[in-house]
N, C-alpha and C positions, 0 to 999 in steps of 0.2 A: 266895698260898699260902690262904688263909680262902677263897677265891670258887671257886678249888678243890673242897675238903671238903666247901660246900654246894652246889655243883654233883652228885656224890659225895649226897651225904642227897638230894637230890632224886632222881635214877634211882632210890637204892634204894629209898626210897619209892615213886613210882610206881611202878615193873612189883612189888614185894611186895605194894601193895595191889593192882594187880592183879591178880595172883595168887591169891591170896585170895577178889578179888571173882570172878572168875572157876571157882574152885573150889566154891565154897559155890551159885553159882548150878546148875553142872553134878548136885553132889548135889541141891539141892535139887529138881533135876528127877528125877534118878533117883528119890526120896523120892514124888512123886509122882506117877510113870506105873506105877513095878515092885513088887510086892508081894514082901514081904523072898523072896530066893530066889528068884523068878525071874526068868527070863532071856528076853531077849528078838535074834534072829539081828538085825542088822545089818549085815555084809556076810557072804555066805556062806563058811562053813569062812576066815572070816579074823577078822568081828572080833562078840561079844556083847554086850548089855549086862545086869550079871545082879549085881541087885541083895545084898547080903553087908553085915552088919553085924561089923567086927575091929574085935574088943575087944585085940587087942596092938597089936604094934609094928609094922616091919615084914614086909608080906605075913603077918601072924597071928602072927609067933611076940611070947613073952615075956607073955603074956594074962595071967596072975595078978602079976605083976610091972603092970601100967600107969601107977603112979603112981610106978614106980623111973624110969619113960620117961617121964614128962611133965617130971619134974623134969630129966632129962638133956637133954631138948628144951627147955627155957625157958633150962641154960642153956648152949645150945649158941647160940640162939635171941642171947642176948645179946652173947656170946663176938662173933659177924658181924657184927655190932650196932657192939657198940665198937670191931672192927678197922677197919672200913668208917672209921669218926669218926676213928679216932690211924692210922694207917697212909698218909702222905702219900705215898709212892711209889706204892700205889696203881693200876693203872690203871683208866680206865673200866668196859672188858669184863670184867675182873675182881669188879668191884661189880655190874654185870650178874647174876653166875654168882653169886654170894651173894644179892644179891637172891630170886632165884628158889629157891635152898634155904629161906632166910629164911621165903618165903611159902606156902611147902608147908607149909614148918614150923608156921607159923602156923594157916593153912589145918586141917589136921588136929586141931592143938591143939583149937578151935575147937569140934570134933568132938564131941573127946573131955570136953573140958570140959562141953559145951550137951547132948551125948546120953550120955555115958559110953562110945562105942563112933567107930570112924572111919567112915563109908559108901564103902565099896568098890564100884565097879561096871563097871571095863576091865576085860572078858575076851578077852583073844587067844586066838585058836586055830588061827592058821598057823604057831604055833609048837613042834610035838611035846611040847617039854618044857619048856614052862607052861604051869603048873597055876596061878599065883597072878590072886588078881582083883587090880584100885588103881584109881586113882582120879589125877586132873587134879593133885592136889595132890602123888601119889607122883611124875609123872612130870617136875614142876617141878623137884623132887629131885635125882633121880636123870643128869636130862641136864644141870642148872644143878653137879653134881657131876662128872659128865665132860667136862663144855667145861674147868672147870674147872681139873683133872688134866689135859689138853691144853695149857690157857694153861702154863700150870706149866712143863709138860716145855720147851715152845716157846718163853718165856723162859730158860728156860737152859740150854737148848742157843743164843740169839743171844747169850746172855749168856759163853759159854766162848768164842764164836767171835768175842766182840769184845775179850776177854781178847788170844785166841790172838795174834789182828790188832794187838792193841796192845804184845805184846810183840815181835810179830816186827817190826818197828815201829822200834823201839827200840834194834833192833840193827842 
């Protein structure tokens, strides 16, 4: 059992660190390659890189309450780490999802602490309703959260089917 916790922590640490490094490298490249508010077309009609400074939370919200959001982020990241350590039944694929979320959260927190804002630059153009500019950390948080939700649904369905089969075999 302890070995499994160690493996989960290694998976969690490696993925989180990889997300943080990838996020910080891409933000560094953005800052060095673009002026503030400058936009460069990457794929015509699909993707631009547009350098903006996000002083708020997700998609620029809560800009006047940055410290509240930072405290909430620290609490959430700590809760994720504690959950990974103490939940002995957690599947490794869920650890991957949680490490993506934590790594993205830490990547953005580094910006908030070091710069006072988050560097955003991924500007999606092919979705007419999409107006937000985001970064690699945001992507990992969103993808990790969606995958985690899907896994929870899949495991719930599987568990209900197993319980139903158990009841049927008892009869």
